[in-house]
TIZAVO-999334 format. One line per field, with one value per residue: x, z negated, y of N, C-alpha, C, O in turn; residue in three letters. Coordinates in steps of 0.2 Angstrom, whole numbers, plus 5000, padded with zeros to 4 digits. Example, Ala and Ser with C-alpha at 12.3 -4.5 7.8 and 13.67 -1.06 7.14 Angstrom:
BEGIN
n.xx (5066:5064)
n.zz (4961:4965)
n.yy (4972:4989)
ca.xx (5062:5068)
ca.zz (4961:4964)
ca.yy (4978:4995)
c.xx (5066:5064)
c.zz (4961:4961)
c.yy (4984:5000)
o.xx (5071:5067)
o.zz (4958:4960)
o.yy (4983:5006)
r (ALA:SER)
END
This chain:
BEGIN
n.xx (4948:4955:4946:4949:4947:4945:4932:4926:4931:4936:4933:4943:4939:4940:4938:4948:4948:4945:4954:4966:4963:4961:4976:4984:4978:4986:4999:4999:4998:5007:5021:5017:5019:5031:5036:5035:5043:5050:5055:5052:5063:5076:5069:5072:5084:5088:5092:5093:5084:5078:5081:5077:5061:5059:5061:5049:5039:5040:5042:5030:5024:5028:5021:5007:5006:5012:5021:5019:5021:5017:5023:5017:5018:5012:5009:5012:5003:4995:4992:4997:5001:5017:5025:5036:5045:5043:5040:5039:5027:5026:5042:5048:5041:5045:5043:5032:5018:5002:4987:4977:4965:4962:4961:4965:4977:4972:4958:4959:4966:4957:4949:4957:4957:4962:4959:4950:4949:4941:4943:4953:4954:4942:4937:4930:4937:4948:4964:4972:4986:4994:4991:4985:4986:4986:4981:4972:4966:4967:4972:4972:4985:4984:4998:5003:5010:5007:4994:4991:4989:5001:5008:5005:5002:5001:4997:4995:4989:4990:4986:4970:4955:4961:4961:4963:4964:4953:4961:4973:4972:4971:4987:4994:4989:4994:5008:5010:5008:5017:5029:5025:5026:5038:5046:5036:5043:5058:5070:5070:5056:5054:5058:5050)
n.zz (5014:5010:5016:5028:5032:5033:5027:5019:5018:5007:5008:5001:4995:4997:4993:4995:4999:4991:4979:4987:4991:4979:4974:4986:4985:4968:4972:4980:4971:4963:4970:4973:4961:4960:4970:4966:4953:4957:4965:4954:4945:4957:4958:4946:4945:4956:4960:4969:4978:4990:4995:4984:4988:4997:4996:4988:4996:5005:4997:4994:5007:5007:4999:5004:5016:5025:5041:5041:5033:5022:5010:5005:5000:4991:4992:4979:4980:4985:4998:5011:5017:5016:5024:5016:5017:5027:5033:5049:5064:5056:5053:5058:5058:5047:5037:5045:5043:5035:5035:5020:5016:5025:5035:5028:5016:5011:5006:4995:4988:4983:4978:4970:4966:4973:4991:5003:5022:5033:5048:5054:5065:5072:5060:5057:5049:5050:5056:5066:5069:5070:5082:5095:5085:5087:5073:5064:5049:5035:5018:5004:4992:4977:4969:4951:4940:4927:4926:4937:4956:4965:4976:4989:4992:5012:5018:5036:5042:5061:5068:5076:5066:5055:5035:5021:5006:4990:4983:4986:4985:4972:4969:4975:4968:4954:4958:4960:4950:4940:4946:4948:4933:4935:4941:4934:4919:4923:4927:4939:4941:4939:4949:4959)
n.yy (4631:4648:4661:4675:4685:4704:4713:4724:4745:4753:4771:4784:4804:4819:4836:4848:4861:4873:4873:4874:4889:4895:4891:4898:4910:4911:4911:4925:4935:4930:4932:4948:4951:4948:4958:4971:4972:4972:4981:4992:4990:4997:5005:5012:5014:5026:5040:5051:5059:5059:5047:5042:5045:5037:5025:5021:5024:5012:5000:4999:4997:4984:4978:4974:4967:4981:4985:4999:5015:5028:5044:5059:5072:5085:5100:5112:5127:5120:5118:5111:5097:5087:5074:5065:5053:5039:5021:5013:5019:5028:5034:5042:5055:5058:5076:5082:5090:5095:5103:5107:5098:5091:5075:5057:5059:5073:5068:5059:5064:5075:5067:5060:5045:5029:5028:5020:5014:5005:5007:5016:5023:5026:5035:5047:5060:5059:5065:5076:5074:5061:5056:5045:5033:5020:5013:5005:4996:5006:5016:5023:5032:5035:5047:5052:5067:5072:5070:5076:5076:5074:5068:5056:5039:5032:5020:5008:4997:4989:4981:4974:4972:4971:4975:4985:4974:4972:4968:4969:4986:4986:4983:4990:5002:5000:4998:5011:5019:5015:5023:5036:5034:5034:5046:5057:5054:5058:5070:5075:5076:5090:5095:5093)
ca.xx (4953:4951:4945:4956:4945:4941:4926:4925:4939:4937:4938:4940:4942:4941:4940:4954:4948:4946:4960:4972:4961:4964:4985:4984:4979:4988:5004:5000:4998:5016:5023:5015:5020:5040:5040:5032:5048:5061:5055:5051:5070:5076:5067:5075:5094:5088:5097:5095:5075:5078:5081:5069:5056:5061:5062:5042:5035:5047:5040:5024:5023:5030:5017:5003:5012:5012:5027:5018:5018:5020:5024:5016:5022:5007:5013:5012:4997:4987:4986:4998:5007:5021:5028:5043:5046:5037:5040:5037:5028:5030:5048:5050:5037:5044:5043:5028:5012:4994:4985:4973:4959:4962:4966:4965:4982:4967:4952:4964:4969:4952:4946:4962:4956:4962:4954:4954:4946:4940:4945:4956:4956:4937:4937:4927:4938:4954:4966:4978:4995:4997:4988:4982:4989:4980:4977:4963:4963:4970:4974:4978:4983:4988:5002:4999:5013:5006:4988:4986:4991:5007:5012:5000:5005:4998:4997:4990:4988:4990:4979:4961:4950:4965:4959:4967:4958:4954:4966:4979:4974:4973:4994:4995:4989:4998:5012:5008:5007:5024:5030:5025:5028:5046:5045:5035:5047:5064:5071:5070:5051:5054:5062:5042)
ca.zz (5014:5011:5024:5026:5036:5031:5022:5021:5018:5002:5010:4994:4999:4987:4994:4992:5002:4986:4976:4991:4992:4974:4974:4988:4978:4965:4977:4985:4965:4961:4976:4973:4954:4961:4971:4961:4950:4962:4965:4951:4945:4963:4957:4938:4947:4960:4959:4976:4979:4997:4992:4979:4990:5006:4992:4985:5003:5007:4993:4994:5012:5004:4994:5006:5018:5033:5042:5044:5027:5021:5006:5007:4995:4990:4990:4974:4983:4988:5004:5014:5011:5018:5023:5014:5020:5028:5038:5055:5067:5053:5049:5063:5058:5043:5039:5048:5038:5037:5030:5015:5018:5034:5034:5022:5012:5006:5003:4993:4981:4980:4973:4964:4966:4978:4997:5008:5025:5039:5054:5053:5072:5073:5055:5057:5045:5052:5056:5074:5067:5073:5091:5097:5085:5085:5066:5062:5040:5029:5013:5001:4984:4974:4962:4947:4939:4923:4928:4944:4959:4968:4979:4990:4997:5015:5022:5038:5050:5066:5069:5075:5062:5048:5030:5014:5002:4985:4978:4987:4981:4963:4967:4976:4961:4949:4959:4961:4943:4940:4952:4945:4927:4935:4942:4928:4913:4927:4926:4943:4943:4940:4958:4963)
ca.yy (4635:4655:4667:4681:4692:4709:4713:4731:4747:4759:4778:4790:4809:4825:4841:4851:4868:4879:4871:4877:4894:4896:4892:4904:4916:4912:4914:4931:4939:4930:4938:4954:4953:4952:4963:4978:4973:4972:4990:4996:4994:4999:5016:5014:5015:5029:5045:5056:5062:5058:5043:5038:5046:5033:5018:5021:5021:5005:4999:5001:4995:4978:4973:4973:4971:4981:4991:5011:5016:5038:5045:5062:5076:5088:5107:5118:5131:5115:5121:5109:5090:5087:5069:5065:5045:5035:5015:5010:5024:5036:5036:5046:5058:5065:5082:5083:5094:5095:5108:5108:5096:5088:5064:5051:5061:5077:5063:5056:5071:5079:5061:5059:5040:5028:5025:5013:5016:4997:5008:5022:5026:5029:5039:5056:5066:5059:5072:5074:5073:5055:5055:5039:5027:5012:5011:4999:4998:5013:5017:5028:5030:5045:5047:5058:5069:5077:5069:5078:5072:5079:5064:5050:5034:5030:5011:5009:4992:4992:4975:4978:4972:4971:4980:4981:4970:4976:4966:4975:4991:4984:4979:4997:5006:4999:5000:5021:5020:5012:5025:5040:5036:5037:5051:5059:5054:5059:5078:5078:5078:5097:5097:5093)
c.xx (4952:4949:4949:4955:4944:4934:4925:4931:4933:4939:4934:4942:4939:4943:4943:4953:4948:4950:4966:4969:4965:4974:4986:4985:4983:4996:5004:5001:5005:5020:5021:5017:5027:5042:5039:5039:5053:5061:5054:5059:5074:5076:5071:5085:5091:5091:5094:5085:5073:5076:5077:5062:5056:5059:5054:5039:5036:5043:5032:5018:5025:5024:5010:5004:5011:5018:5024:5014:5021:5019:5020:5019:5015:5010:5011:5006:4992:4987:4991:4998:5010:5023:5033:5047:5041:5041:5035:5034:5029:5034:5050:5046:5038:5046:5037:5023:5006:4992:4980:4966:4955:4966:4963:4969:4974:4961:4953:4964:4963:4950:4948:4961:4960:4958:4956:4947:4945:4941:4947:4954:4949:4934:4934:4933:4946:4959:4971:4983:4997:4995:4983:4986:4989:4982:4970:4964:4970:4969:4978:4978:4988:4994:5002:5007:5011:4998:4984:4991:4994:5010:5004:5002:5001:5001:4992:4992:4984:4986:4971:4959:4956:4962:4965:4959:4958:4960:4974:4980:4974:4984:4998:4996:4992:5007:5015:5011:5014:5028:5029:5028:5036:5046:5044:5041:5057:5062:5069:5061:5050:5055:5053:5037)
c.zz (5013:5016:5023:5029:5032:5028:5023:5019:5015:5007:5002:4997:4993:4994:4991:4995:4996:4980:4980:4992:4984:4973:4979:4987:4972:4968:4977:4975:4963:4967:4976:4964:4955:4962:4968:4956:4953:4960:4960:4947:4950:4960:4949:4941:4952:4958:4964:4974:4983:4997:4988:4983:4996:5000:4990:4992:5004:5002:4995:4999:5010:5003:4998:5012:5026:5036:5042:5036:5026:5014:5007:4998:4997:4989:4987:4974:4981:4995:5010:5009:5017:5020:5023:5016:5022:5034:5046:5061:5063:5052:5056:5064:5051:5044:5039:5041:5041:5033:5028:5019:5025:5032:5027:5015:5006:5002:4996:4988:4978:4975:4967:4962:4974:4984:5000:5013:5031:5043:5054:5059:5072:5068:5058:5055:5048:5057:5064:5074:5072:5079:5089:5094:5082:5077:5065:5051:5039:5023:5009:4996:4982:4968:4957:4944:4931:4924:4932:4950:4965:4975:4982:4993:5003:5018:5027:5043:5054:5071:5067:5071:5056:5042:5024:5008:4996:4980:4980:4982:4977:4964:4971:4969:4954:4951:4959:4952:4940:4945:4950:4938:4928:4935:4937:4923:4917:4926:4933:4946:4944:4947:4961:4964)
c.yy (4643:4659:4672:4688:4698:4710:4721:4736:4752:4765:4782:4797:4816:4833:4845:4862:4874:4877:4876:4886:4896:4897:4899:4911:4921:4914:4921:4934:4936:4935:4945:4957:4954:4958:4971:4977:4974:4979:4994:4998:4997:5007:5020:5015:5018:5033:5052:5055:5060:5051:5036:5037:5042:5026:5018:5020:5013:4998:4995:4999:4986:4972:4972:4967:4973:4985:4997:5012:5023:5040:5054:5069:5085:5097:5109:5124:5125:5115:5118:5102:5091:5078:5069:5062:5044:5030:5016:5017:5028:5034:5040:5052:5061:5074:5085:5087:5096:5099:5105:5103:5091:5079:5061:5057:5066:5073:5061:5058:5075:5073:5060:5048:5035:5026:5022:5013:5008:4999:5015:5025:5027:5033:5048:5059:5062:5064:5072:5072:5066:5052:5049:5034:5019:5009:5007:5002:5004:5012:5022:5031:5036:5043:5054:5059:5073:5077:5073:5078:5076:5075:5059:5047:5035:5025:5010:5000:4993:4985:4978:4973:4968:4977:4980:4977:4975:4973:4969:4982:4992:4986:4989:5004:5006:5001:5007:5022:5019:5018:5032:5041:5038:5044:5058:5063:5055:5065:5079:5080:5086:5100:5096:5097)
o.xx (4947:4954:4951:4958:4941:4931:4923:4936:4928:4945:4929:4946:4936:4947:4942:4957:4952:4950:4969:4974:4971:4977:4989:4990:4985:4999:5009:5007:5009:5022:5024:5018:5030:5045:5042:5041:5059:5065:5057:5062:5076:5080:5073:5090:5089:5094:5093:5081:5068:5071:5076:5058:5053:5054:5053:5036:5032:5042:5031:5012:5022:5022:5007:4999:5010:5021:5029:5009:5027:5015:5021:5022:5014:5014:5005:5005:4988:4982:4991:4997:5008:5023:5037:5053:5036:5043:5030:5038:5033:5033:5055:5045:5034:5050:5035:5025:5004:4994:4978:4964:4950:4971:4960:4966:4973:4959:4949:4964:4963:4949:4945:4963:4962:4953:4962:4941:4951:4941:4943:4954:4950:4929:4938:4936:4950:4957:4973:4986:5000:4997:4980:4988:4991:4983:4964:4963:4976:4966:4984:4973:4993:4993:5003:5011:5014:4994:4978:4997:4991:5014:4999:5004:4996:5006:4986:4997:4979:4984:4968:4962:4955:4961:4969:4953:4961:4963:4979:4984:4977:4987:5003:5000:4993:5010:5021:5016:5017:5032:5034:5032:5040:5047:5047:5043:5061:5057:5066:5060:5045:5054:5052:5032)
o.zz (5015:5020:5017:5030:5027:5027:5028:5019:5017:5009:5000:5001:4987:4999:4985:4993:4997:4975:4977:4994:4984:4970:4977:4987:4971:4966:4975:4974:4961:4967:4980:4962:4954:4959:4969:4955:4951:4956:4961:4945:4947:4959:4947:4939:4956:4953:4961:4970:4983:4998:4988:4982:5000:5002:4990:4992:5004:5004:4998:4998:5014:5004:4995:5012:5031:5032:5043:5034:5028:5011:5013:4992:5001:4984:4989:4968:4977:4998:5015:5003:5022:5014:5028:5016:5020:5039:5046:5062:5065:5046:5059:5070:5049:5047:5035:5036:5047:5027:5032:5024:5028:5029:5022:5010:5000:4996:4991:4983:4972:4969:4962:4957:4980:4983:5002:5012:5034:5047:5053:5058:5074:5069:5061:5060:5045:5063:5067:5079:5077:5082:5084:5098:5077:5076:5064:5048:5041:5021:5010:4993:4984:4963:4959:4945:4930:4923:4931:4949:4968:4980:4978:4998:5001:5020:5026:5047:5054:5077:5063:5072:5052:5044:5022:5007:4995:4975:4976:4978:4974:4960:4969:4967:4950:4947:4958:4950:4938:4948:4952:4936:4924:4930:4937:4923:4913:4925:4934:4950:4948:4949:4966:4967)
o.yy (4646:4660:4674:4693:4697:4705:4723:4733:4754:4766:4782:4797:4816:4834:4846:4866:4879:4881:4881:4890:4899:4902:4904:4915:4927:4920:4924:4935:4940:4941:4948:4963:4959:4962:4976:4983:4975:4982:5000:5003:5002:5011:5025:5017:5014:5032:5057:5052:5058:5048:5030:5033:5044:5022:5012:5014:5009:4993:4989:5000:4982:4966:4968:4963:4969:4988:5001:5010:5024:5038:5056:5068:5088:5098:5110:5126:5125:5113:5121:5101:5093:5075:5070:5064:5047:5032:5018:5021:5032:5033:5038:5055:5066:5077:5089:5085:5099:5099:5100:5105:5089:5077:5063:5059:5065:5074:5061:5054:5077:5075:5058:5045:5037:5022:5020:5011:5007:4994:5020:5031:5033:5036:5052:5062:5065:5066:5066:5069:5066:5047:5047:5030:5016:5003:5008:5007:5005:5007:5024:5033:5039:5039:5060:5054:5078:5082:5073:5078:5080:5078:5059:5050:5038:5026:5011:5000:4996:4985:4981:4968:4963:4982:4976:4979:4980:4975:4970:4984:4996:4990:4993:5008:5011:5004:5008:5026:5025:5014:5035:5045:5041:5048:5063:5068:5054:5067:5084:5084:5088:5105:5100:5095)
r (ALA:LYS:ASP:LYS:SER:VAL:ILE:GLY:ILE:LEU:VAL:THR:GLY:GLU:GLU:ILE:THR:GLN:GLN:LYS:GLN:ALA:GLU:ALA:HIS:LEU:ASN:ASP:TRP:LYS:THR:ALA:VAL:ILE:ARG:ILE:ALA:GLU:ALA:ASP:LEU:ALA:LEU:ARG:GLU:MET:THR:ASP:THR:SER:ALA:THR:TRP:GLU:LYS:ILE:ALA:ALA:SER:ALA:ALA:ARG:LEU:CYS:PRO:THR:ALA:HIS:SER:GLY:LEU:TRP:HIS:ILE:SER:ALA:ASP:GLN:ALA:ALA:ALA:VAL:LEU:ARG:ALA:GLY:THR:GLY:LYS:LEU:SER:ASN:MET:VAL:GLY:VAL:GLN:ILE:LYS:GLY:GLY:GLU:ASP:LEU:VAL:TRP:LYS:VAL:TRP:GLN:ASN:GLY:GLN:PRO:VAL:SER:LEU:ALA:ASP:TYR:SER:SER:TRP:ALA:SER:ARG:GLY:LEU:TRP:LEU:GLY:GLU:SER:GLY:PHE:SER:GLY:ALA:ALA:GLY:ILE:PRO:LEU:LYS:ILE:LYS:SER:GLN:VAL:VAL:PHE:VAL:ILE:THR:LEU:PHE:PHE:ASP:LYS:PRO:GLY:GLN:VAL:PHE:SER:GLU:GLU:GLN:ILE:GLN:TRP:LEU:SER:PHE:TYR:ALA:GLN:LEU:ALA:SER:SER:LYS:LEU:GLN:SER:SER:GLU:ARG:SER:ALA:VAL:PHE)
END
């Protein structure tokens, strides 16, 4: 008679952590590309200046994602920056002005490049305009018209330890180029 007892068990496995990470990374990029394309299409349809500013701030916030973003306009004499549109904690601050040289907006304007801060709330150059916002990570992205920084997008996280990744800064920079291009190529740019 044949013995029907189990002699052994064969178990195989495969480490899929890297595969899952790669899939998540690819999915993040896919989402960013879709959101940038949607924002680009929406910007093409904008005719109202204020609505365009609001769309730029909201679309930038969706890319990260974060609830808190602002679009700052640098005055022609470069003496002040005015918050033209905002989301989250910045939505009730539209119209706020900060003088030249203060805060993240001016750091971006000076450098003409994106700036990312790991801990905005303890940053020595932080302006007083926000008060005790509780923001942790912060990013500023320039929007250039005719090679000059005319607007700055600021974005903030409010969860401790949350920072903007290099990829998010890349996505935001690409989006800022699209938004700048739309502003520069339109006749509305004369208004700015």
